[in-house]
Each structure stands twice: as C-alpha cells, then as structure tokens.
C-alpha positions in Angstrom: -14.8 -9.0 -11.4 -13.6 -6.1 -13.5 -11.0 -3.4 -12.8 -11.0 0.0 -14.5 -8.1 2.3 -14.0 -9.3 5.9 -13.4 -6.0 7.7 -12.6 -2.5 6.4 -12.6 1.0 7.9 -11.8 4.3 6.4 -10.7 3.2 6.0 -7.1 -0.5 6.3 -7.1 -3.4 4.4 -8.7 -7.1 5.1 -8.5 -9.3 2.3 -9.9 -12.8 0.9 -9.9 -13.5 -2.7 -8.8 -16.8 -3.8 -10.2 -19.2 -6.7 -9.6 -17.6 -8.2 -6.5 -19.0 -8.7 -2.9 -17.6 -6.4 -0.3 -15.7 -9.2 1.4 -13.6 -9.8 -1.7 -13.0 -6.0 -2.0 -11.7 -6.0 1.5 -9.6 -9.1 0.9 -7.9 -7.4 -2.0 -7.2 -4.4 0.2 -5.7 -6.6 2.9 -3.7 -8.6 0.4 -2.0 -5.5 -1.1 -1.0 -4.5 2.4 0.0 -7.8 4.0 0.6 -10.5 1.4 2.9 -9.0 -1.3 6.6 -9.4 -0.6 9.1 -6.6 -0.6 12.7 -6.1 0.4 13.5 -4.4 3.7 16.5 -4.4 6.1 16.0 -7.3 8.5 19.0 -6.8 10.8 21.9 -4.5 11.3 25.4 -5.3 12.5 27.1 -2.3 14.3 30.9 -2.2 14.2 31.1 1.4 15.5 28.4 3.8 16.7 29.5 6.9 18.6 26.5 9.0 17.6 23.9 10.3 20.1 21.4 7.6 19.1 21.2 4.0 20.4 21.9 1.1 18.0 18.2 0.1 18.2 16.9 3.5 17.1 19.2 3.6 14.1 18.4 0.0 13.1 14.7 0.8 13.3 15.1 3.8 11.1 17.1 1.9 8.5 14.5 -0.9 8.5 11.7 1.5 7.5 13.6 2.8 4.4 11.8 1.5 1.3 14.1 -0.5 -1.0 13.6 -1.2 -4.7 12.6 -4.9 -5.1 12.9 -7.4 -7.9 10.6 -10.4 -7.0 11.8 -12.4 -10.0 15.4 -12.5 -8.7 15.1 -13.1 -5.0 13.4 -15.9 -2.9 11.6 -15.6 0.4 14.1 -16.8 3.1 12.0 -19.8 4.0 11.7 -20.9 0.4 15.4 -20.4 -0.6 17.8 -23.3 -1.1 19.9 -22.0 1.7 17.1 -22.6 4.1 17.0 -19.0 5.3 20.7 -19.0 6.3 21.4 -16.2 3.8 22.8 -16.3 0.3 22.8 -14.0 -2.8 19.4 -15.5 -3.8 17.6 -14.3 -0.8 19.4 -11.3 0.7 21.4 -8.2 -0.1 24.0 -6.4 2.1 24.4 -2.7 2.6 27.5 -1.1 4.1 28.0 2.3 5.7 31.2 3.9 7.2 30.9 7.6 7.8 32.6 10.1 10.1 31.1 13.4 11.2 30.3 16.2 10.9 27.7 15.0 8.5 24.0 14.1 8.2 23.7 10.5 7.0 20.9 9.9 4.5 19.5 6.7 2.9 21.6 7.5 -0.2 24.8 6.9 1.8 24.0 3.2 2.1 26.2 1.3 -0.3 24.5 -1.8 -1.7 26.4 -4.9 -3.0 23.7 -5.1 -5.7 23.4 -1.8 -7.8 19.7 -2.7 -8.7 18.7 -3.2 -5.0 19.0 0.2 -3.4 16.9 2.7 -1.3 14.0 4.2 -3.3 14.8 7.6 -2.0 18.3 9.0 -1.4 17.2 11.9 0.9 15.7 10.0 4.0 17.7 11.2 7.1 19.0 8.5 9.3 21.2 10.2 11.9 23.3 13.4 12.3 27.0 12.9 13.2 29.0 15.7 14.9 32.7 16.3 15.0 34.6 13.1 16.1 31.5 10.8 15.8 31.5 7.7 13.5 29.0 5.2 12.3 30.1 1.9 10.7 27.5 -0.8 10.0 26.4 -3.6 7.8 22.7 -4.0 7.0 21.1 -7.1 5.5 17.9 -6.8 3.5 15.5 -9.7 2.9 12.1 -10.3 1.4 9.1 -10.3 3.8 5.4 -9.5 3.8 3.5 -6.9 5.7 1.8 -9.6 7.8 5.2 -10.1 9.5 6.1 -6.4 9.9 4.9 -3.0 8.6 8.3 -2.3 7.0 7.5 -4.9 4.3 4.3 -3.2 3.2 4.5 -2.2 -0.5 1.8 0.4 -0.1 1.7 3.4 2.3 -2.1 3.8 2.0 -4.7 1.5 0.5 -8.4 2.1 1.0 -11.7 2.0 -0.9 -15.3 3.3 -0.8 -18.6 2.0 -2.1 -19.8 3.6 -5.4 -23.5 4.1 -4.7 -26.4 4.1 -7.1 -28.5 7.3 -6.7 -32.1 7.0 -7.8 -34.3 10.0 -8.1 -38.0 9.1 -7.7 -41.1 11.2 -7.2 -39.2 14.5 -6.9 -40.9 17.9 -6.5 -37.9 19.7 -7.9 -37.5 22.0 -4.9 -33.7 21.7 -5.1 -33.1 21.2 -1.4 -31.1 18.1 -2.0 -28.8 19.9 -4.4 -28.1 22.6 -1.9 -27.2 20.3 1.0 -25.0 17.9 -1.0 -21.4 18.6 0.2 -19.8 17.0 -2.8 -21.9 18.7 -5.5 -23.0 15.3 -6.8 -26.6 16.5 -7.5 -27.4 19.3 -9.9 -30.6 21.0 -11.2 -31.5 20.5 -14.9 -35.0 19.6 -16.0 -35.2 18.2 -12.5 -32.7 16.8 -10.0 -30.0 15.1 -12.0 -27.1 12.9 -10.8 -23.6 14.2 -11.7 -20.3 12.4 -10.9 -21.4 9.5 -8.6 -17.7 8.8 -7.8 -17.7 11.9 -5.6 -20.6 10.7 -3.4 -19.6 9.9 0.2 -23.0 8.4 1.1 -23.6 11.0 3.8 -27.4 10.7 3.2 -28.0 14.5 3.6 -30.0 14.5 0.4 -32.2 11.7 1.7 -32.8 13.5 5.0 -34.1 16.8 3.4 -36.3 15.1 0.8 -39.7 13.5 1.2 -39.8 9.8 1.7 -38.6 7.8 -1.4 -38.1 11.0 -3.4 -34.4 10.1 -3.6 -32.5 6.9 -2.7 -28.9 6.2 -2.2 -28.3 2.5 -2.7 -25.2 0.4 -2.0 -23.7 -1.5 -5.0 -21.0 -4.1 -5.5 -18.7 -1.5 -7.1 -15.8 0.1 -5.2 -13.5 3.0 -5.8 -9.9 2.1 -4.7 -7.1 4.5 -3.8 -3.6 2.9 -3.7 -0.3 4.7 -3.0 2.9 2.7 -3.2 6.1 3.2 -1.3 8.2 2.9 -4.5 9.5 -0.6 -3.7 7.3 -2.1 -6.4 5.2 -0.6 -9.1 1.6 -0.3 -7.9 0.3 -2.3 -10.8 2.6 -5.2 -9.8 1.4 -4.9 -6.2 -2.2 -5.3 -7.5 -1.3 -8.3 -9.6 0.7 -10.0 -6.9 -2.2 -9.4 -4.4 -4.7 -11.1 -6.7 -2.3 -14.1 -7.2 -1.9 -14.4 -3.4 -5.7 -14.5 -3.0 -5.9 -17.1 -5.7 -3.3 -19.3 -4.0 -5.2 -19.0 -0.7 -8.5 -20.0 -2.3 -6.8 -23.0 -3.9 -5.4 -24.0 -0.5 -8.8 -23.8 1.0 -10.3 -26.0 -1.7 -7.6 -28.6 -1.1 -8.4 -28.6 2.6 -12.1 -28.9 2.0 -11.5 -31.8 -0.4 -9.5 -33.6 2.3 -12.3 -33.1 4.9 -14.9 -34.4 2.5 
C-alpha cells in the first residue's frame, strides 16, 4: 500500500491510494468516518432557558459544533480511570450565561480548558430577544462516529477508482475525444491519454469506438477526497484510521488463533 498526497490544505486532502484491493480502500474510508475519536458535547444541563427554542433543540445544535481535540491528553470514557463517571482526563465543561437581546454563537461558549474550544466562533446557536436568558453547562467527551455523527472528524470522505485507459487498434477518427466529458483524451499523433485522474469511467469513449479500439480498465489505485471538520488535522485522521484498522486486524488474528 502506498499513499501519495496530490493536494493538501488546512481542512482538505486529496491523495492517491495505490496497490490495495477495493475492500481495503472502502475500509479506510469507513474508518476515517467512524473509528477516529473526536471531542463533542455529550450532554447539556439547562439552568435557565427562556428562549423560543426547546432545550432539546439547543442541546442538539451545541452537540454538532466541532471542537478542537487533543487525543494525547484525553481518554475515551470507557477507558478512563474514572470508569466513565467524568474527570479532567476524559471530559471538558463549557459554560454559557447570556441575556438578550443577542444572537448566541459557538464562540460564546466558555471552556474550562483554553485548548479545547469550538473550531469556529461564528456558528449560530439561538437568538435571544429582550428579557430572554440562557444559562447552561455543556460537557464534551471523546467518542467515535460509529456512536453518533457528531463525533465524525470528517465532513466528507469519498474515493473513486483511477482507471487504466488502453488505446488499441484506433482509426484516429477522434470521436472518443469529442464525447469525453472530462477532456481526458486528446488528439496527437493519434488518440492520447491525458490526465487519467479526471476520468469518471463513464465509458462514453468505449461506446462510440469500434470494439477493442479503446478500453477503460479498473485498477487497484484510488483517488481519495477528504474534508475535515477542523477537530483534528486531516493527516492525523488518516493516521489514526490506519491504526484503528491495524488493531481490528490484530484482534481478528487473535480470534482465529483461539478457534484453531
């Protein structure tokens, strides 16, 4: 397995995964979405809420706010020495006490840990009008996307197969070049293949050509697109996902050894 970074920014990574079966590529995609822990608000205590929204709606909105996460400092609740009861090693509290008129944003949440805070300060939570008040305490814990979507460290994660385009006995009529919607094919001394990463495998070129004049073949190479929520760097998400898959493979080997 080889990974080649094509493009990278703070929140987005495009990379090529080479020489792996499609089941492993899909396992990596699923692991990035569901097996990498992040911090998110798990429950909210309401001391005062005279806004127009029910407690449940506000709690749901706060739970979906991405929170900066440090996986080296915090434990999963079930793995913590407190047994999941709640301690500084597995949870962080946020407090909010605001009176209207005011629009409450994610940046108004005051964290007891300056490092653990909302990724974005401008996510609207609720609008308070004159005389209305909201006073709450929100507790954030680590979790994985398999438990709830609010723990997913990526907002989108998908891939496509990078095909191999083989030009065979071609007459050079150029019909395949004209019908290609992604401009992958071009005319030179004959039909030439350009940027194969753009190919969507629509097979339009195969349909207009004579039999075996051009072939679009599947390979074990995949182009991945990953966009993070900001809770974790995307590279760390990729690394943690591979580690999670490795642990699952080792657990399976242990189970098979016991059976044998």
